[in-house]
N, C-alpha and C positions, 0 to 999 in steps of 0.2 A: 504494500500500500504506500502511495506517495501523497505527501501533503504539500500543497502550494504555500510558499512563504516568500519572504524578501530578504535579501542579503543585508547584514548589519554593518557593513563597512562604509563605503563611500557614498556620495550623493547620486551616483548613477541609478541606484535602486533596482538592481537586477532581480528578476524573479527566479526562485529556486524551487526544486522538487526535493523534499526531504523524505528519506525512506528509513524510518527507525528500524534498528536491528533487534529490538526487544531486550537489549542488555545495556541500555543507557547511551548508546551511540546511534549514529545514523549515517547513511550514505547520502551525499549531496550531488545534485546535478542541476544544470541550467534548465529553466522552464522555457520550452520552445514557443509557448504561447504568450509570454509576457512581452509587452511592447518595448520595454527598455532594453532588453538584451536578446530576445528571440533565441534563447538557448545558450548564448555565449556566456563564458565565465572567465575571470582572470585567475591568477594563481591563488590569491587569497580566498576568493569564493570557492574555488575547487577544494581547498584545504580546510574548509569550515568544519568538516566532520571530525577533524583532529583536535578541535577546541572544546569539545562537549563534555569533557570529564569534570569531576568535582574537585580536582586538585586546586588548593588555594582558595576555595570558595568560603565566603562568610555564611555560616549556617545558623547563627543565633544573634539576636540583638546584643549589643555591648553597651554597658554604662560604665564610664570611667575605665574602659579597657577590659572589663570583666563581663562574662556571659550573664544575661538577664532575660527575664520573660518579656513577651511582647506587651502585655498589659502595663508592666512597670515602665517599659521604655516609652510607650506612647503616652502614658499618663504624664511622664516627666516632660516630654516634648510639649504637650499641650499646656502644662502648667507654666513652663518657662516662657513660652511665646506669649501666653496670656499675661504673665507678669510684666514682660517688657512692654506690651501694649498699654497696660494699665498705668505703669509708672512713667514711661518715657514717650508714649504715643506711637503712631504707625510708622514714623520715620526711623524708629529704632530696630525694625525687623527687616530681614532681607532674605531672598531666595537666589541662589546661583545655580542655574540649570544647565542642560547639555543637549546637544544635537543627537546624542545617543538615546534620548528618551522617546517613547512613543507619543503620538499626537494626543492620545487620551490622557496620558500622564501629564503632559505639558498643559493641557486644558484645565485639569483639576488644580494644578499648582497655580496657574494664572488666576483662576476664579477665586481660590482661597486667599491669596495674598492681596489681590487688587480689590475684589468685591467684598471680602469679609474682614480681612485684617486692615484694609484701607490703605495699603502701601503700594507704591509703584516701584519699590526697590526690588525688582526682579529682573535679572538679566541672564545671559547664557554665554557659554564658551563660544557659541557661533558668532558672537559679537566680534571676536578676535579675527575671524576670517571673512565674514559676510556683511559686516555693518556698512562698509563703503558702498557695496552694491545696493543695499537697501536704501541708503540715503540718496544715491544717484538715481535709482528708480523713482523715489518719491519726488525728487527735484523735477525730473523730466515728465513723469506720468501722473503725479499726484497720489500715487499708491505704489505698493511694492509689486508691480507687474513684471512678469517674466515674458517678454514678447518673442518666444521661440520654442521650438520643440527639437527633440533628437532627430526627427525625420528631416528637419531642415538641413542638417549636416550632409545628408545623403542626396538632397535635391539641389544643393548649391553648386555653382560652377567655380567659386572661389571661397575657401575657408581660411580665415585669418585667426591664428592662435596667439593671443596676447597674454603673456604672463601665465601660460598654461602648459605644463609638461604632461600633456594628455596621456602619453605612453605609459608613464609611471603612476600618475595620480588618478586617472579615470580610464583604465586600460580597455574596458569594453567599448567606450565611446571611440577610443583610438582604433580599435578593431573595425568598428563600423565606418569610420572615416577612411581608413586604409582600404577597405573593401570598395567603398564608393569611388575612391581615387583610381583603383585598378579597373573598375567597371566603366566609369564615365570620364576618366581623365580630369577629375577635379583638381584644380590647382590649390596648393597649400602654402601659406606663408606663416612662418614661426617668428614671432617677435619676442626675443629673450636675450638678455646680456650673455647668457651662457649657451653653449651648444649642447642641447639636451637630447635625450633619446628620441623625442618627437621629431627632431630635425631629420631623422632617417627617411621620412616621407615628404620632407619639405622641398618645394620647388624654389623657395627663396627663404633664407634665414637672415633676419635683421638683428644683428647683435648691438642693439642700441645702448647708450650709456644708462646705467641704473638710474631710475627715477624720471626718465625723460619721455615716458609714454604719452603724457598729455601734449607735449610739444610735437610729437610725431602725428597724433591724430588731429591736432590743430592745423598742422601742415596739410593733412588730407582734406580737412574742411575747406581750407583756402583753395586747394586744387580743384575740388568739386565745384566751387563757385566760379573760379577763373576759366574752367574748361566747359562750362555750360552743362555740368552734370547734376545740378541741383534740380530736384523735382518741384518746380515752383507751384504747381497745382496742389500737390500734397502738402507743401509747407503752408500755403494759404489756407487750406482746409483744416489742417491738424496741428500746426506748430505755431507757438508764439515765441517771441524773443530771438528769432533767428538773426536779424540784422546785428543785434548787440553781440551775440555769440560769435558771428563772423568777424566783427570788428576786433573782438578780443583775440580771436585766433590769428588775425593778421599781425597783432602786436607780439605774438609769440615767436621765439627764435628757433627755427628748425635745426639750426646748427648745434643746438643743445643735445641733439640725439647722438652726435658723433658718427653718424652713418656716412658711408661713401655716397657721393652724389648719384652715382649710377644705380646703386641698390635702392636708394630712396625713390628715384625717378621710376624705377620698375614697379615698385609697390604702388605708387600713386597712379601710374598708368593702369595697372591691373584693376585696382578698385574702381577707378572712374569709368572704365570701359566694360566691366563685367556686370551683367544684369543681376544675377543671383549671387549675393554675397552674404555669408554669415561670419560674424566676428565672435569667437569664443574667448572668454576671459575668465581668469581665476585668481589665485592668491598672489601672483606676481603683480597684479593690478591692485587688488584689494588691500593687501597688507603693506600700507604705505601711509606716511603722514599726509600725502596728497591723494590718497586712494579714491575718494569720492570725485575729485576733479578729473582723475583719469577715467573713471567710469563715465562721467558725463561727456568727456571729449569723444569717447567711443560712441555713445548714444547720439551725440550731435551729428556725426557723420551718417548714421543710418537714417535719422530723421530728415536730414537735408536731402539725401538722395532718394528718399521714399522706399528704401530697402528695409522694410519692417512690416510685419503682419501679413506677409505673403509667402507662399511656399518657397523655401530655399533662401530666405532673406531675413536678416535680423541680428541684433546683438544678443548674445546668449551667455549668461553667467552660469558656470557650473559650481555647485556647492561641494563642500568637502565631506560633511558628515551625513549619515543616512537620513536624518530627519531635521537637518538645519532648516529646510523649507517648511516643514510642519510646525516647527517652533515659531517661525515668522507668521504663519497663518493663524495660530491661536493667540498671538500677541504676547509671547513669552519673552518680552523685552521691556526695558524700562520706559520706552517712549511710545508704545503703542498699546491699543486695546485688542481684543480678539477680532479676527476677520479683517484686519487692516484698518479698523476704525481708529480714530485719532483720540488720544487721551486728552488733548488740549481743546477738543471740540465739545462744547457743552451739550449739543444735541446728541452726539455719539455717546458721550458718557451717560446721559440720561437713558438712552435706549438700552445700553448694555446693563445698567443698574436695574432698570425695570424688568428686563428679561431674567436676570439672575435673582431678582427680589432681594438684593443685597442691602445691608444696612449703611454702607458707606462706599465711597469711590474716590480715589486720589484725583486731585484737580490738575496736577502737573506731572511731567515725567519724573521718574525716580533716578536713583544712582545707577550708572552703567558699571560694567564689570570692573574696570580699573578704579573708578571712584568708590565703588562698594568696599573694596578691600582697604583702601585708604581710610574710609570712614570707620571700618572695623578697628584698624590700628589706633585711631584717634578716640575710640570709645563711643562713637555715635551710633554704631550698630551693636545692639546688645544681644540679639538672637539671630543666628545665621543658619540657613538650611542649604546644604550643598548636595546636589543629586547627580550622580553618574559623571563626575568630572573630577580631575585631580589638580586643582589650581596651585597647590604647593609645589608642583613641578612644571605645569604647563603655562602658567601666567608669566607675563614679563616681570622681571625683578622678582623671581620666584622666592628668594630668601625673605624679601620684605613681605610677600604675601603669606608665607608660612608664619612669620612673626605676627602678622595681623590676625591670622586664625587663632594663634595661641592667645593673643590679647583679648579676643572677643569673649564676652561673659559666657555665652552658651552656643555651641556649634553642634549641629546634627548633620550626618552624612549618610545618604543612601548609596550603596554600591554592592557589587557582587563579589569583589575580592578586596583584600587589604591593600591600601595604597599609602603613600606618604601623607595624604590628607586624612584618611580614616584614622591614622595614628594620632592625629591632633584633635580629634573630635571628642566631645563629651558623651555623645550618643551615636552609635553606629547601627543602622537599620539594614539588614540583609535583604536584598531585592532579588526577584526572579531575573534570570538571564535570558539571552536570545535562545530560542528553542523551547523555553518554558512559559513565555508570556505571549499574550495575544493583543493585537491592536493594529494601528495603521501608521504608515510613514508616507511622506510626500517627497518625491525625488526632485532633481534639478529642473525638470520641465513640468513640474506640478502634477505629475501622475500620482494618484493616491493608490497605494497598494497595501494589502494585508500582510502583517506578520502573524503567523499562526503558531500556537504551541504544538509541538509534536513529541515532546518528552515530558514526563511528570516532573513537577517542581519538587526539589528535595524538601523534607520537613524543615520548618523553621524559617523559610523565606516567604516574602509576600510581594505582590504586584505594587508598583509605585503608586498607581492611582488609588489603590485600596489603602495604602499607608497614609497618604495625604487625606483621604476622606475620613479615615478613622480618627485622625488628629482633629479634623474639623468638627466631627461629632462630639469629641471630648471638650471642645471649646464652645459648644452650645449651638452649632450650626448643622446638626445632623440632617434636618429636613431638606436642606439644599444640596446635600452631598450623599443622598441615600441610594445611589445607583447599585444595582445588583451585578452588573457586568460591564466590561469595557464597551460592549455594544450600546448600552444606554448612555454612556458618556459620549460616544461618537454621535449618537442621534441628537443629543443636546447641542453639541458643537455645530453639527450640520444645520440644525434649526436656527441657531443664532446667526449663522452666515446669511440666512435669508434677509435679516435686517440690513446687513451690509449691502446686499444686492438691491434692496428697495431704496437704499440711499445713493445708488449709482456706482458703487464700487464693483470691481470685477471678480471678487471672490464670493461666489454663491453656490454652495453645494447642498442647499436645502432640499433638493430633490432626492438626496441620499438618506435623509432623516428617517424615512420609512422603509428603507430597503432591508432585505434579509442580510444582516451583517455577516453571518457565518458563510454565506455564499457570495459575498461582495468580491467581484474580481477587479483588477485594475482597469480603469477606462482604456479603451483602445486608442491611447494617445490623448493629448490635452484637448482635442476638439470634441471629445465625447459629451453629448448633451445630458447632463444629470441635474440641471437646475430646472425649475418650472419654466414653462413657455415664456419667452420674452426676457429671461434672465441670462446672465453670463454662464459659460460652461463651467464644468468642475475644475478645470485646470488652468485654462489661459484664454482670456479674451484680450487680444493684443492691442497695443496702442493704436494701431492703424485700423483694425477690423471692428473694434467695438464702437458702436454708434455714439456711446456716451463718453468716449475717452478722447481727450486732446492731449498734446504733449508740449513741453516747453524746452527750447534749446537753452542750455545753461552756459554761462561764461566761466570756463574753468581757469 
């Protein structure tokens, strides 16, 4: 018997077939029917069956490093968070989440801290890799829209990879691109200061100076204008701010890229004269002090040329973690509400609060990841809950972050194994691992897929959504957190998205609220219609194709 599930590694979101062996293990194969991978797997996905043992697992709650019962641990967590709220107010508590969490877990955490604790101090390790893209999308589209699909890579005549070593970081997408290049002659440009493995299929490698990506795409915007390659009708209908963005681009110095003139000219020629172009970008763009400006420089070129929202055309950000996108969709960040609604918009706040029936709602964004740990070090955060991430190692200035965790009055960590961060926690709560838990994840092109349990969970561990809901109940909010299954959590999340759809946002999966969760397949690509008639689709109504969406060219 095989069980359909989804890979827990990168943001490609490959479908898997898990075949349990009856002895606690399983054989893993690619799902030939999943739209993300069509049966392909990378080496990590292929080896997933080797990771299923219980070696190193946390199998009991810990209080002060010693085994404890679940009731004692959850009672203590509820007591200490309630005390922090009573004595110091909602700004004294914080959650630090992870792109490893399932959407249902993320949703419950976001509802608990924002709607019931009244704090916006909730952020995610995805902030470190994807915040630049989110901010760039919101600048350009007014919402965190991803205007592209994996299929676009196979339909494009030119694929530009900027700050993306696809061969190593998203191998299945690399396989799809390589196959398209072999079948159709797709040209590939790699923009990276280093010569990476992805350059093996590149027709042109641009080893630009580190940090000069915005200068390169500004030069491209100027070339599009000077060569008559701007789609004036598209710009007039869908884009504001174009003239100001072009003026800013003209003031930029293309010499900052350090590229040979001939190589730069070739790139500009190819982009200006090729109809179907996709620009894939990732952490080489995002993880920068000017990452958001780089993102907008890329978006500007696609908006100017009208190469967006049509098959084989568009800017496309690929995420690093399996559910970084799902976390963005449920609002698991300090500056957004669920379903891309705005925390600073009083109409949005009131709508979410009414839907949740919550007693309070933060009025402004909370502390982001780096700020959160600084606040903990300064004594402003009195209770901190960390879920499925290891900031004592993975955050910038990790030693300072570890010191901040030590300094915080009360720290809770959910995880599956011992880490540097669990060793600093007052309470450790053992969670179910991949293969034991059920829920959904959203990949880079916003395809929603099921993760399904195919192994029994060991005694002593619990699902994250259930842990959060049990603490909420102990704090007096049980009626709002009384789900019996992750299916009920997902249905509530999907229903809430209908409010966003009615307010004109492009994330509306309310059509899934009444679906059979156990049989929920991934949509056949982001164009699958799962919202009510007249609403945006499950995964992606792009900036160009959505009748309610306009875009803004931004001056990077």
